[in-house]
mmCIF file of the N, C-alpha and C atoms, coordinates in Angstrom:
data_MODEL
# 
_entry.id   MODEL 
# 
loop_
_atom_site.group_PDB 
_atom_site.id 
_atom_site.type_symbol 
_atom_site.label_atom_id 
_atom_site.label_alt_id 
_atom_site.label_comp_id 
_atom_site.label_asym_id 
_atom_site.label_entity_id 
_atom_site.label_seq_id 
_atom_site.pdbx_PDB_ins_code 
_atom_site.Cartn_x 
_atom_site.Cartn_y 
_atom_site.Cartn_z 
_atom_site.occupancy 
_atom_site.B_iso_or_equiv 
_atom_site.pdbx_formal_charge 
_atom_site.auth_seq_id 
_atom_site.auth_comp_id 
_atom_site.auth_asym_id 
_atom_site.auth_atom_id 
_atom_site.pdbx_PDB_model_num 
ATOM 1   N N  . MET A 1 1  ? 80.313  44.266 26.447 1.00 0.00 ? 1  MET A N  1 
ATOM 2   C CA . MET A 1 1  ? 81.210  45.404 26.686 1.00 0.00 ? 1  MET A CA 1 
ATOM 3   C C  . MET A 1 1  ? 82.393  44.946 27.341 1.00 0.00 ? 1  MET A C  1 
ATOM 4   N N  . GLY A 1 2  ? 83.298  44.684 26.710 1.00 0.00 ? 2  GLY A N  1 
ATOM 5   C CA . GLY A 1 2  ? 84.667  44.214 27.089 1.00 0.00 ? 2  GLY A CA 1 
ATOM 6   C C  . GLY A 1 2  ? 84.638  43.268 28.507 1.00 0.00 ? 2  GLY A C  1 
ATOM 7   N N  . GLU A 1 3  ? 85.047  43.953 29.732 1.00 0.00 ? 3  GLU A N  1 
ATOM 8   C CA . GLU A 1 3  ? 85.140  43.050 30.852 1.00 0.00 ? 3  GLU A CA 1 
ATOM 9   C C  . GLU A 1 3  ? 83.819  42.730 31.476 1.00 0.00 ? 3  GLU A C  1 
ATOM 10  N N  . GLU A 1 4  ? 83.078  43.577 31.486 1.00 0.00 ? 4  GLU A N  1 
ATOM 11  C CA . GLU A 1 4  ? 81.689  43.458 32.248 1.00 0.00 ? 4  GLU A CA 1 
ATOM 12  C C  . GLU A 1 4  ? 80.533  43.899 31.238 1.00 0.00 ? 4  GLU A C  1 
ATOM 13  N N  . THR A 1 5  ? 79.396  43.187 31.327 1.00 0.00 ? 5  THR A N  1 
ATOM 14  C CA . THR A 1 5  ? 78.249  43.796 30.700 1.00 0.00 ? 5  THR A CA 1 
ATOM 15  C C  . THR A 1 5  ? 77.016  44.587 31.241 1.00 0.00 ? 5  THR A C  1 
ATOM 16  N N  . ASP A 1 6  ? 77.257  44.620 32.394 1.00 0.00 ? 6  ASP A N  1 
ATOM 17  C CA . ASP A 1 6  ? 76.353  45.705 33.138 1.00 0.00 ? 6  ASP A CA 1 
ATOM 18  C C  . ASP A 1 6  ? 76.691  47.031 33.199 1.00 0.00 ? 6  ASP A C  1 
ATOM 19  N N  . THR A 1 7  ? 75.606  47.907 32.660 1.00 0.00 ? 7  THR A N  1 
ATOM 20  C CA . THR A 1 7  ? 75.902  49.376 32.648 1.00 0.00 ? 7  THR A CA 1 
ATOM 21  C C  . THR A 1 7  ? 74.854  49.973 33.390 1.00 0.00 ? 7  THR A C  1 
ATOM 22  N N  . SER A 1 8  ? 75.014  51.137 34.027 1.00 0.00 ? 8  SER A N  1 
ATOM 23  C CA . SER A 1 8  ? 74.122  51.684 34.782 1.00 0.00 ? 8  SER A CA 1 
ATOM 24  C C  . SER A 1 8  ? 74.048  53.205 34.396 1.00 0.00 ? 8  SER A C  1 
ATOM 25  N N  . PRO A 1 9  ? 72.917  53.897 34.512 1.00 0.00 ? 9  PRO A N  1 
ATOM 26  C CA . PRO A 1 9  ? 72.595  55.141 34.008 1.00 0.00 ? 9  PRO A CA 1 
ATOM 27  C C  . PRO A 1 9  ? 73.593  56.221 34.796 1.00 0.00 ? 9  PRO A C  1 
ATOM 28  N N  . GLY A 1 10 ? 74.187  56.981 33.937 1.00 0.00 ? 10 GLY A N  1 
ATOM 29  C CA . GLY A 1 10 ? 75.177  58.119 34.585 1.00 0.00 ? 10 GLY A CA 1 
ATOM 30  C C  . GLY A 1 10 ? 76.725  57.461 34.288 1.00 0.00 ? 10 GLY A C  1 
ATOM 31  N N  . GLU A 1 11 ? 76.779  56.087 34.027 1.00 0.00 ? 11 GLU A N  1 
ATOM 32  C CA . GLU A 1 11 ? 78.233  55.515 33.788 1.00 0.00 ? 11 GLU A CA 1 
ATOM 33  C C  . GLU A 1 11 ? 78.965  56.269 32.626 1.00 0.00 ? 11 GLU A C  1 
ATOM 34  N N  . VAL A 1 12 ? 80.114  56.520 32.729 1.00 0.00 ? 12 VAL A N  1 
ATOM 35  C CA . VAL A 1 12 ? 81.056  56.962 31.560 1.00 0.00 ? 12 VAL A CA 1 
ATOM 36  C C  . VAL A 1 12 ? 81.705  55.873 30.882 1.00 0.00 ? 12 VAL A C  1 
ATOM 37  N N  . VAL A 1 13 ? 81.286  56.028 29.737 1.00 0.00 ? 13 VAL A N  1 
ATOM 38  C CA . VAL A 1 13 ? 82.050  54.933 28.696 1.00 0.00 ? 13 VAL A CA 1 
ATOM 39  C C  . VAL A 1 13 ? 82.589  55.572 27.665 1.00 0.00 ? 13 VAL A C  1 
ATOM 40  N N  . TYR A 1 14 ? 83.463  54.817 26.642 1.00 0.00 ? 14 TYR A N  1 
ATOM 41  C CA . TYR A 1 14 ? 84.164  55.370 25.659 1.00 0.00 ? 14 TYR A CA 1 
ATOM 42  C C  . TYR A 1 14 ? 83.716  54.621 24.491 1.00 0.00 ? 14 TYR A C  1 
ATOM 43  N N  . LEU A 1 15 ? 83.710  55.342 23.185 1.00 0.00 ? 15 LEU A N  1 
ATOM 44  C CA . LEU A 1 15 ? 83.288  54.589 21.972 1.00 0.00 ? 15 LEU A CA 1 
ATOM 45  C C  . LEU A 1 15 ? 84.524  53.825 21.288 1.00 0.00 ? 15 LEU A C  1 
ATOM 46  N N  . LEU A 1 16 ? 83.956  52.640 20.794 1.00 0.00 ? 16 LEU A N  1 
ATOM 47  C CA . LEU A 1 16 ? 85.099  51.695 20.190 1.00 0.00 ? 16 LEU A CA 1 
ATOM 48  C C  . LEU A 1 16 ? 84.727  51.879 18.569 1.00 0.00 ? 16 LEU A C  1 
ATOM 49  N N  . ALA A 1 17 ? 83.767  52.523 18.238 1.00 0.00 ? 17 ALA A N  1 
ATOM 50  C CA . ALA A 1 17 ? 83.558  52.628 16.794 1.00 0.00 ? 17 ALA A CA 1 
ATOM 51  C C  . ALA A 1 17 ? 82.953  54.083 16.595 1.00 0.00 ? 17 ALA A C  1 
ATOM 52  N N  . GLU A 1 18 ? 83.081  54.463 15.383 1.00 0.00 ? 18 GLU A N  1 
ATOM 53  C CA . GLU A 1 18 ? 82.473  55.678 15.006 1.00 0.00 ? 18 GLU A CA 1 
ATOM 54  C C  . GLU A 1 18 ? 80.849  55.509 14.773 1.00 0.00 ? 18 GLU A C  1 
ATOM 55  N N  . LEU A 1 19 ? 80.119  56.502 15.579 1.00 0.00 ? 19 LEU A N  1 
ATOM 56  C CA . LEU A 1 19 ? 78.765  56.488 15.652 1.00 0.00 ? 19 LEU A CA 1 
ATOM 57  C C  . LEU A 1 19 ? 78.195  57.977 15.059 1.00 0.00 ? 19 LEU A C  1 
ATOM 58  N N  . ARG A 1 20 ? 76.918  57.682 14.552 1.00 0.00 ? 20 ARG A N  1 
ATOM 59  C CA . ARG A 1 20 ? 76.418  59.010 14.276 1.00 0.00 ? 20 ARG A CA 1 
ATOM 60  C C  . ARG A 1 20 ? 75.160  59.204 15.228 1.00 0.00 ? 20 ARG A C  1 
ATOM 61  N N  . SER A 1 21 ? 74.747  60.530 15.438 1.00 0.00 ? 21 SER A N  1 
ATOM 62  C CA . SER A 1 21 ? 73.706  60.767 16.511 1.00 0.00 ? 21 SER A CA 1 
ATOM 63  C C  . SER A 1 21 ? 72.261  60.363 15.867 1.00 0.00 ? 21 SER A C  1 
ATOM 64  N N  . ASP A 1 22 ? 71.411  60.114 16.784 1.00 0.00 ? 22 ASP A N  1 
ATOM 65  C CA . ASP A 1 22 ? 70.020  59.765 16.395 1.00 0.00 ? 22 ASP A CA 1 
ATOM 66  C C  . ASP A 1 22 ? 69.331  60.871 15.547 1.00 0.00 ? 22 ASP A C  1 
ATOM 67  N N  . ALA A 1 23 ? 69.485  61.959 15.659 1.00 0.00 ? 23 ALA A N  1 
ATOM 68  C CA . ALA A 1 23 ? 69.187  63.222 14.712 1.00 0.00 ? 23 ALA A CA 1 
ATOM 69  C C  . ALA A 1 23 ? 70.001  63.166 13.508 1.00 0.00 ? 23 ALA A C  1 
ATOM 70  N N  . ARG A 1 24 ? 70.886  62.343 13.160 1.00 0.00 ? 24 ARG A N  1 
ATOM 71  C CA . ARG A 1 24 ? 71.651  62.120 12.021 1.00 0.00 ? 24 ARG A CA 1 
ATOM 72  C C  . ARG A 1 24 ? 72.590  63.418 11.814 1.00 0.00 ? 24 ARG A C  1 
ATOM 73  N N  . GLY A 1 25 ? 72.948  63.617 13.333 1.00 0.00 ? 25 GLY A N  1 
ATOM 74  C CA . GLY A 1 25 ? 74.071  64.757 13.502 1.00 0.00 ? 25 GLY A CA 1 
ATOM 75  C C  . GLY A 1 25 ? 75.389  64.498 12.965 1.00 0.00 ? 25 GLY A C  1 
ATOM 76  N N  . PRO A 1 26 ? 76.278  64.982 13.830 1.00 0.00 ? 26 PRO A N  1 
ATOM 77  C CA . PRO A 1 26 ? 77.720  64.663 13.637 1.00 0.00 ? 26 PRO A CA 1 
ATOM 78  C C  . PRO A 1 26 ? 78.159  63.181 13.866 1.00 0.00 ? 26 PRO A C  1 
ATOM 79  N N  . VAL A 1 27 ? 79.158  62.820 13.295 1.00 0.00 ? 27 VAL A N  1 
ATOM 80  C CA . VAL A 1 27 ? 79.788  61.446 13.535 1.00 0.00 ? 27 VAL A CA 1 
ATOM 81  C C  . VAL A 1 27 ? 80.748  61.639 14.598 1.00 0.00 ? 27 VAL A C  1 
ATOM 82  N N  . HIS A 1 28 ? 80.540  60.696 15.615 1.00 0.00 ? 28 HIS A N  1 
ATOM 83  C CA . HIS A 1 28 ? 81.428  60.795 16.871 1.00 0.00 ? 28 HIS A CA 1 
ATOM 84  C C  . HIS A 1 28 ? 82.447  59.803 16.864 1.00 0.00 ? 28 HIS A C  1 
ATOM 85  N N  . GLU A 1 29 ? 83.741  60.198 16.975 1.00 0.00 ? 29 GLU A N  1 
ATOM 86  C CA . GLU A 1 29 ? 84.902  59.348 16.850 1.00 0.00 ? 29 GLU A CA 1 
ATOM 87  C C  . GLU A 1 29 ? 85.029  58.321 17.842 1.00 0.00 ? 29 GLU A C  1 
ATOM 88  N N  . ILE A 1 30 ? 86.013  57.276 17.353 1.00 0.00 ? 30 ILE A N  1 
ATOM 89  C CA . ILE A 1 30 ? 86.391  56.300 18.227 1.00 0.00 ? 30 ILE A CA 1 
ATOM 90  C C  . ILE A 1 30 ? 87.158  57.011 19.492 1.00 0.00 ? 30 ILE A C  1 
ATOM 91  N N  . GLY A 1 31 ? 86.976  56.552 20.665 1.00 0.00 ? 31 GLY A N  1 
ATOM 92  C CA . GLY A 1 31 ? 87.539  57.165 21.871 1.00 0.00 ? 31 GLY A CA 1 
ATOM 93  C C  . GLY A 1 31 ? 86.699  58.406 22.322 1.00 0.00 ? 31 GLY A C  1 
ATOM 94  N N  . SER A 1 32 ? 85.556  58.737 21.973 1.00 0.00 ? 32 SER A N  1 
ATOM 95  C CA . SER A 1 32 ? 84.812  59.870 22.419 1.00 0.00 ? 32 SER A CA 1 
ATOM 96  C C  . SER A 1 32 ? 84.123  59.352 23.805 1.00 0.00 ? 32 SER A C  1 
ATOM 97  N N  . ARG A 1 33 ? 83.878  60.417 24.588 1.00 0.00 ? 33 ARG A N  1 
ATOM 98  C CA . ARG A 1 33 ? 83.401  60.104 25.933 1.00 0.00 ? 33 ARG A CA 1 
ATOM 99  C C  . ARG A 1 33 ? 81.961  60.175 25.840 1.00 0.00 ? 33 ARG A C  1 
ATOM 100 N N  . ALA A 1 34 ? 81.324  59.156 26.523 1.00 0.00 ? 34 ALA A N  1 
ATOM 101 C CA . ALA A 1 34 ? 79.661  59.124 26.666 1.00 0.00 ? 34 ALA A CA 1 
ATOM 102 C C  . ALA A 1 34 ? 79.343  58.890 27.957 1.00 0.00 ? 34 ALA A C  1 
ATOM 103 N N  . ARG A 1 35 ? 78.103  59.394 28.291 1.00 0.00 ? 35 ARG A N  1 
ATOM 104 C CA . ARG A 1 35 ? 77.510  58.964 29.505 1.00 0.00 ? 35 ARG A CA 1 
ATOM 105 C C  . ARG A 1 35 ? 76.098  58.079 29.277 1.00 0.00 ? 35 ARG A C  1 
ATOM 106 N N  . VAL A 1 36 ? 76.017  56.927 29.834 1.00 0.00 ? 36 VAL A N  1 
ATOM 107 C CA . VAL A 1 36 ? 74.872  56.100 29.549 1.00 0.00 ? 36 VAL A CA 1 
ATOM 108 C C  . VAL A 1 36 ? 73.534  56.671 30.159 1.00 0.00 ? 36 VAL A C  1 
ATOM 109 N N  . LEU A 1 37 ? 72.623  56.728 29.241 1.00 0.00 ? 37 LEU A N  1 
ATOM 110 C CA . LEU A 1 37 ? 71.274  57.199 29.499 1.00 0.00 ? 37 LEU A CA 1 
ATOM 111 C C  . LEU A 1 37 ? 70.302  56.081 30.115 1.00 0.00 ? 37 LEU A C  1 
ATOM 112 N N  . GLY A 1 38 ? 70.546  54.880 29.613 1.00 0.00 ? 38 GLY A N  1 
ATOM 113 C CA . GLY A 1 38 ? 69.839  53.735 29.796 1.00 0.00 ? 38 GLY A CA 1 
ATOM 114 C C  . GLY A 1 38 ? 70.269  52.460 28.933 1.00 0.00 ? 38 GLY A C  1 
ATOM 115 N N  . SER A 1 39 ? 69.717  51.434 29.151 1.00 0.00 ? 39 SER A N  1 
ATOM 116 C CA . SER A 1 39 ? 69.983  50.280 28.412 1.00 0.00 ? 39 SER A CA 1 
ATOM 117 C C  . SER A 1 39 ? 68.718  49.410 28.336 1.00 0.00 ? 39 SER A C  1 
ATOM 118 N N  . ASP A 1 40 ? 68.549  48.632 27.343 1.00 0.00 ? 40 ASP A N  1 
ATOM 119 C CA . ASP A 1 40 ? 67.566  47.901 26.977 1.00 0.00 ? 40 ASP A CA 1 
ATOM 120 C C  . ASP A 1 40 ? 68.161  46.532 26.392 1.00 0.00 ? 40 ASP A C  1 
ATOM 121 N N  . GLY A 1 41 ? 68.155  45.337 27.086 1.00 0.00 ? 41 GLY A N  1 
ATOM 122 C CA . GLY A 1 41 ? 68.809  44.267 26.590 1.00 0.00 ? 41 GLY A CA 1 
ATOM 123 C C  . GLY A 1 41 ? 70.430  44.647 26.274 1.00 0.00 ? 41 GLY A C  1 
ATOM 124 N N  . ASP A 1 42 ? 70.629  44.249 25.030 1.00 0.00 ? 42 ASP A N  1 
ATOM 125 C CA . ASP A 1 42 ? 72.068  44.611 24.545 1.00 0.00 ? 42 ASP A CA 1 
ATOM 126 C C  . ASP A 1 42 ? 72.205  45.984 23.955 1.00 0.00 ? 42 ASP A C  1 
ATOM 127 N N  . ARG A 1 43 ? 71.285  46.910 23.925 1.00 0.00 ? 43 ARG A N  1 
ATOM 128 C CA . ARG A 1 43 ? 71.208  48.220 23.518 1.00 0.00 ? 43 ARG A CA 1 
ATOM 129 C C  . ARG A 1 43 ? 71.481  49.137 24.448 1.00 0.00 ? 43 ARG A C  1 
ATOM 130 N N  . LEU A 1 44 ? 72.438  50.057 24.199 1.00 0.00 ? 44 LEU A N  1 
ATOM 131 C CA . LEU A 1 44 ? 72.443  51.489 25.219 1.00 0.00 ? 44 LEU A CA 1 
ATOM 132 C C  . LEU A 1 44 ? 72.058  52.645 24.513 1.00 0.00 ? 44 LEU A C  1 
ATOM 133 N N  . THR A 1 45 ? 71.414  53.520 25.275 1.00 0.00 ? 45 THR A N  1 
ATOM 134 C CA . THR A 1 45 ? 71.247  54.911 24.799 1.00 0.00 ? 45 THR A CA 1 
ATOM 135 C C  . THR A 1 45 ? 72.396  55.791 25.413 1.00 0.00 ? 45 THR A C  1 
ATOM 136 N N  . LEU A 1 46 ? 73.062  56.429 24.708 1.00 0.00 ? 46 LEU A N  1 
ATOM 137 C CA . LEU A 1 46 ? 74.191  57.266 25.194 1.00 0.00 ? 46 LEU A CA 1 
ATOM 138 C C  . LEU A 1 46 ? 74.026  58.939 24.962 1.00 0.00 ? 46 LEU A C  1 
ATOM 139 N N  . ALA A 1 47 ? 74.680  59.547 25.812 1.00 0.00 ? 47 ALA A N  1 
ATOM 140 C CA . ALA A 1 47 ? 74.637  60.932 25.561 1.00 0.00 ? 47 ALA A CA 1 
ATOM 141 C C  . ALA A 1 47 ? 76.131  61.126 25.438 1.00 0.00 ? 47 ALA A C  1 
ATOM 142 N N  . VAL A 1 48 ? 76.584  61.469 23.911 1.00 0.00 ? 48 VAL A N  1 
ATOM 143 C CA . VAL A 1 48 ? 78.048  61.632 23.666 1.00 0.00 ? 48 VAL A CA 1 
ATOM 144 C C  . VAL A 1 48 ? 78.462  63.081 23.703 1.00 0.00 ? 48 VAL A C  1 
ATOM 145 N N  . VAL A 1 49 ? 79.431  63.413 24.407 1.00 0.00 ? 49 VAL A N  1 
ATOM 146 C CA . VAL A 1 49 ? 80.017  64.781 24.343 1.00 0.00 ? 49 VAL A CA 1 
ATOM 147 C C  . VAL A 1 49 ? 80.424  65.215 23.157 1.00 0.00 ? 49 VAL A C  1 
ATOM 148 N N  . HIS A 1 50 ? 79.986  66.388 22.703 1.00 0.00 ? 50 HIS A N  1 
ATOM 149 C CA . HIS A 1 50 ? 80.339  67.003 21.362 1.00 0.00 ? 50 HIS A CA 1 
ATOM 150 C C  . HIS A 1 50 ? 80.646  68.383 21.725 1.00 0.00 ? 50 HIS A C  1 
ATOM 151 N N  . GLY A 1 51 ? 81.838  68.720 21.834 1.00 0.00 ? 51 GLY A N  1 
ATOM 152 C CA . GLY A 1 51 ? 82.043  70.166 22.263 1.00 0.00 ? 51 GLY A CA 1 
ATOM 153 C C  . GLY A 1 51 ? 81.527  70.425 23.639 1.00 0.00 ? 51 GLY A C  1 
ATOM 154 N N  . THR A 1 52 ? 80.523  71.585 23.678 1.00 0.00 ? 52 THR A N  1 
ATOM 155 C CA . THR A 1 52 ? 79.903  71.915 24.773 1.00 0.00 ? 52 THR A CA 1 
ATOM 156 C C  . THR A 1 52 ? 78.523  71.266 24.909 1.00 0.00 ? 52 THR A C  1 
ATOM 157 N N  . GLU A 1 53 ? 77.953  70.509 23.900 1.00 0.00 ? 53 GLU A N  1 
ATOM 158 C CA . GLU A 1 53 ? 76.803  69.908 23.836 1.00 0.00 ? 53 GLU A CA 1 
ATOM 159 C C  . GLU A 1 53 ? 76.797  68.408 23.974 1.00 0.00 ? 53 GLU A C  1 
ATOM 160 N N  . GLU A 1 54 ? 75.842  67.706 24.094 1.00 0.00 ? 54 GLU A N  1 
ATOM 161 C CA . GLU A 1 54 ? 75.682  66.311 24.087 1.00 0.00 ? 54 GLU A CA 1 
ATOM 162 C C  . GLU A 1 54 ? 74.762  65.950 23.081 1.00 0.00 ? 54 GLU A C  1 
ATOM 163 N N  . ASP A 1 55 ? 75.000  64.579 22.206 1.00 0.00 ? 55 ASP A N  1 
ATOM 164 C CA . ASP A 1 55 ? 74.141  64.239 21.262 1.00 0.00 ? 55 ASP A CA 1 
ATOM 165 C C  . ASP A 1 55 ? 73.714  62.938 21.899 1.00 0.00 ? 55 ASP A C  1 
ATOM 166 N N  . VAL A 1 56 ? 72.520  62.441 21.424 1.00 0.00 ? 56 VAL A N  1 
ATOM 167 C CA . VAL A 1 56 ? 72.068  61.194 21.996 1.00 0.00 ? 56 VAL A CA 1 
ATOM 168 C C  . VAL A 1 56 ? 72.072  60.087 20.662 1.00 0.00 ? 56 VAL A C  1 
ATOM 169 N N  . VAL A 1 57 ? 72.780  58.949 21.114 1.00 0.00 ? 57 VAL A N  1 
ATOM 170 C CA . VAL A 1 57 ? 73.033  58.040 20.053 1.00 0.00 ? 57 VAL A CA 1 
ATOM 171 C C  . VAL A 1 57 ? 72.504  56.566 20.762 1.00 0.00 ? 57 VAL A C  1 
ATOM 172 N N  . THR A 1 58 ? 72.298  55.630 19.954 1.00 0.00 ? 58 THR A N  1 
ATOM 173 C CA . THR A 1 58 ? 72.108  54.175 20.423 1.00 0.00 ? 58 THR A CA 1 
ATOM 174 C C  . THR A 1 58 ? 72.933  53.334 19.860 1.00 0.00 ? 58 THR A C  1 
ATOM 175 N N  . CYS A 1 59 ? 73.503  52.495 20.353 1.00 0.00 ? 59 CYS A N  1 
ATOM 176 C CA . CYS A 1 59 ? 74.332  51.274 19.973 1.00 0.00 ? 59 CYS A CA 1 
ATOM 177 C C  . CYS A 1 59 ? 74.297  50.065 20.789 1.00 0.00 ? 59 CYS A C  1 
ATOM 178 N N  . THR A 1 60 ? 75.107  48.982 20.427 1.00 0.00 ? 60 THR A N  1 
ATOM 179 C CA . THR A 1 60 ? 75.196  47.925 21.107 1.00 0.00 ? 60 THR A CA 1 
ATOM 180 C C  . THR A 1 60 ? 76.256  47.959 22.276 1.00 0.00 ? 60 THR A C  1 
ATOM 181 N N  . LYS A 1 61 ? 76.303  47.244 23.168 1.00 0.00 ? 61 LYS A N  1 
ATOM 182 C CA . LYS A 1 61 ? 77.297  47.234 24.367 1.00 0.00 ? 61 LYS A CA 1 
ATOM 183 C C  . LYS A 1 61 ? 78.460  46.935 24.080 1.00 0.00 ? 61 LYS A C  1 
ATOM 184 N N  . ALA A 1 62 ? 78.640  46.146 22.757 1.00 0.00 ? 62 ALA A N  1 
ATOM 185 C CA . ALA A 1 62 ? 79.924  45.691 22.201 1.00 0.00 ? 62 ALA A CA 1 
ATOM 186 C C  . ALA A 1 62 ? 80.783  46.890 21.551 1.00 0.00 ? 62 ALA A C  1 
ATOM 187 N N  . LEU A 1 63 ? 79.975  48.010 21.591 1.00 0.00 ? 63 LEU A N  1 
ATOM 188 C CA . LEU A 1 63 ? 80.804  49.161 20.772 1.00 0.00 ? 63 LEU A CA 1 
ATOM 189 C C  . LEU A 1 63 ? 81.231  50.271 21.864 1.00 0.00 ? 63 LEU A C  1 
ATOM 190 N N  . VAL A 1 64 ? 81.123  49.921 23.087 1.00 0.00 ? 64 VAL A N  1 
ATOM 191 C CA . VAL A 1 64 ? 81.702  50.839 23.832 1.00 0.00 ? 64 VAL A CA 1 
ATOM 192 C C  . VAL A 1 64 ? 82.533  50.100 25.148 1.00 0.00 ? 64 VAL A C  1 
ATOM 193 N N  . SER A 1 65 ? 83.400  50.811 25.951 1.00 0.00 ? 65 SER A N  1 
ATOM 194 C CA . SER A 1 65 ? 84.206  50.384 26.775 1.00 0.00 ? 65 SER A CA 1 
ATOM 195 C C  . SER A 1 65 ? 84.393  51.251 27.940 1.00 0.00 ? 65 SER A C  1 
ATOM 196 N N  . ARG A 1 66 ? 84.564  50.816 29.212 1.00 0.00 ? 66 ARG A N  1 
ATOM 197 C CA . ARG A 1 66 ? 84.791  51.467 30.403 1.00 0.00 ? 66 ARG A CA 1 
ATOM 198 C C  . ARG A 1 66 ? 86.061  52.109 30.312 1.00 0.00 ? 66 ARG A C  1 
ATOM 199 N N  . ARG A 1 67 ? 87.094  51.558 29.854 1.00 0.00 ? 67 ARG A N  1 
ATOM 200 C CA . ARG A 1 67 ? 88.315  52.218 29.702 1.00 0.00 ? 67 ARG A CA 1 
ATOM 201 C C  . ARG A 1 67 ? 88.550  52.938 28.338 1.00 0.00 ? 67 ARG A C  1 
ATOM 202 N N  . ARG A 1 68 ? 89.385  54.036 28.367 1.00 0.00 ? 68 ARG A N  1 
ATOM 203 C CA . ARG A 1 68 ? 89.695  54.734 27.338 1.00 0.00 ? 68 ARG A CA 1 
ATOM 204 C C  . ARG A 1 68 ? 90.798  54.085 26.598 1.00 0.00 ? 68 ARG A C  1 
ATOM 205 N N  . ARG A 1 69 ? 90.716  53.726 25.283 1.00 0.00 ? 69 ARG A N  1 
ATOM 206 C CA . ARG A 1 69 ? 91.674  52.870 24.582 1.00 0.00 ? 69 ARG A CA 1 
ATOM 207 C C  . ARG A 1 69 ? 92.013  53.898 23.450 1.00 0.00 ? 69 ARG A C  1 
ATOM 208 N N  . SER A 1 70 ? 93.214  53.854 23.157 1.00 0.00 ? 70 SER A N  1 
ATOM 209 C CA . SER A 1 70 ? 93.730  54.774 21.948 1.00 0.00 ? 70 SER A CA 1 
ATOM 210 C C  . SER A 1 70 ? 93.627  53.990 20.741 1.00 0.00 ? 70 SER A C  1 
ATOM 211 N N  . PRO A 1 71 ? 93.070  54.687 19.738 1.00 0.00 ? 71 PRO A N  1 
ATOM 212 C CA . PRO A 1 71 ? 92.903  54.153 18.297 1.00 0.00 ? 71 PRO A CA 1 
ATOM 213 C C  . PRO A 1 71 ? 94.241  54.082 17.464 1.00 0.00 ? 71 PRO A C  1 
ATOM 214 N N  . ALA A 1 72 ? 95.277  54.732 18.138 1.00 0.00 ? 72 ALA A N  1 
ATOM 215 C CA . ALA A 1 72 ? 96.713  54.684 17.451 1.00 0.00 ? 72 ALA A CA 1 
ATOM 216 C C  . ALA A 1 72 ? 97.183  53.319 17.325 1.00 0.00 ? 72 ALA A C  1 
ATOM 217 N N  . PRO A 1 73 ? 97.917  53.066 16.495 1.00 0.00 ? 73 PRO A N  1 
ATOM 218 C CA . PRO A 1 73 ? 98.656  51.624 16.478 1.00 0.00 ? 73 PRO A CA 1 
ATOM 219 C C  . PRO A 1 73 ? 99.630  51.686 17.482 1.00 0.00 ? 73 PRO A C  1 
ATOM 220 N N  . ARG A 1 74 ? 99.924  50.470 18.058 1.00 0.00 ? 74 ARG A N  1 
ATOM 221 C CA . ARG A 1 74 ? 100.974 50.363 18.887 1.00 0.00 ? 74 ARG A CA 1 
ATOM 222 C C  . ARG A 1 74 ? 102.241 50.297 18.245 1.00 0.00 ? 74 ARG A C  1 
ATOM 223 N N  . ARG A 1 75 ? 103.305 50.948 18.804 1.00 0.00 ? 75 ARG A N  1 
ATOM 224 C CA . ARG A 1 75 ? 104.664 51.119 18.212 1.00 0.00 ? 75 ARG A CA 1 
ATOM 225 C C  . ARG A 1 75 ? 105.650 49.965 18.737 1.00 0.00 ? 75 ARG A C  1 
ATOM 226 N N  . PHE A 1 76 ? 106.078 49.189 18.051 1.00 0.00 ? 76 PHE A N  1 
ATOM 227 C CA . PHE A 1 76 ? 107.158 48.177 18.645 1.00 0.00 ? 76 PHE A CA 1 
ATOM 228 C C  . PHE A 1 76 ? 108.450 48.602 18.249 1.00 0.00 ? 76 PHE A C  1 
ATOM 229 N N  . GLY A 1 77 ? 109.443 48.444 19.301 1.00 0.00 ? 77 GLY A N  1 
ATOM 230 C CA . GLY A 1 77 ? 110.700 48.691 18.851 1.00 0.00 ? 77 GLY A CA 1 
ATOM 231 C C  . GLY A 1 77 ? 111.738 47.533 18.838 1.00 0.00 ? 77 GLY A C  1 
ATOM 232 N N  . PHE A 1 78 ? 112.649 47.794 18.232 1.00 0.00 ? 78 PHE A N  1 
ATOM 233 C CA . PHE A 1 78 ? 113.540 46.682 18.065 1.00 0.00 ? 78 PHE A CA 1 
ATOM 234 C C  . PHE A 1 78 ? 114.704 46.650 18.995 1.00 0.00 ? 78 PHE A C  1 
ATOM 235 N N  . ARG A 1 79 ? 114.976 45.579 19.565 1.00 0.00 ? 79 ARG A N  1 
ATOM 236 C CA . ARG A 1 79 ? 115.984 45.481 20.713 1.00 0.00 ? 79 ARG A CA 1 
ATOM 237 C C  . ARG A 1 79 ? 117.377 45.699 20.280 1.00 0.00 ? 79 ARG A C  1 
ATOM 238 N N  . GLY A 1 80 ? 118.017 46.501 21.130 1.00 0.00 ? 80 GLY A N  1 
ATOM 239 C CA . GLY A 1 80 ? 119.409 46.944 20.701 1.00 0.00 ? 80 GLY A CA 1 
ATOM 240 C C  . GLY A 1 80 ? 119.400 48.073 19.892 1.00 0.00 ? 80 GLY A C  1 
ATOM 241 N N  . ILE A 1 81 ? 118.334 48.630 19.350 1.00 0.00 ? 81 ILE A N  1 
ATOM 242 C CA . ILE A 1 81 ? 118.465 49.630 18.454 1.00 0.00 ? 81 ILE A CA 1 
ATOM 243 C C  . ILE A 1 81 ? 117.662 50.841 18.979 1.00 0.00 ? 81 ILE A C  1 
ATOM 244 N N  . SER A 1 82 ? 118.464 52.025 19.154 1.00 0.00 ? 82 SER A N  1 
ATOM 245 C CA . SER A 1 82 ? 117.980 53.170 19.975 1.00 0.00 ? 82 SER A CA 1 
ATOM 246 C C  . SER A 1 82 ? 117.371 53.978 18.688 1.00 0.00 ? 82 SER A C  1 
ATOM 247 N N  . PRO A 1 83 ? 116.248 54.868 18.951 1.00 0.00 ? 83 PRO A N  1 
ATOM 248 C CA . PRO A 1 83 ? 115.883 55.785 18.089 1.00 0.00 ? 83 PRO A CA 1 
ATOM 249 C C  . PRO A 1 83 ? 116.925 56.751 17.718 1.00 0.00 ? 83 PRO A C  1 
ATOM 250 N N  . ALA A 1 84 ? 116.929 57.149 16.360 1.00 0.00 ? 84 ALA A N  1 
ATOM 251 C CA . ALA A 1 84 ? 117.898 58.128 15.957 1.00 0.00 ? 84 ALA A CA 1 
ATOM 252 C C  . ALA A 1 84 ? 117.537 59.606 16.731 1.00 0.00 ? 84 ALA A C  1 
ATOM 253 N N  . SER A 1 85 ? 118.611 60.379 17.103 1.00 0.00 ? 85 SER A N  1 
ATOM 254 C CA . SER A 1 85 ? 118.426 61.635 17.685 1.00 0.00 ? 85 SER A CA 1 
ATOM 255 C C  . SER A 1 85 ? 118.633 62.763 16.751 1.00 0.00 ? 85 SER A C  1 
# 
C-alpha cells in the first residue's frame, strides 16, 4: 500500500483501481473512499462509501492508498507561453 503496509480497522483509504462489491453490486471508481474492516495477509476487507450506503469489497493492499490521488492526467505547461484568455 504505497508508503506503508500496515492497516488497522477503521482507517480511511482510497481506491487505486475500479472494484466491484462482494455481492456483485456496483463498480466503485478510482479515488472512492473506503474504511478498512480488516486485513488478512495481503488482502483487505473494505467498506466502500456508495452514496448513503457502504458496500463490502475485498482487494489487495496494493490497490489502495492512504492519500487521495487524482485519476486525472497531470497538465504540463510550456515555459514562456501563457494560456489564451
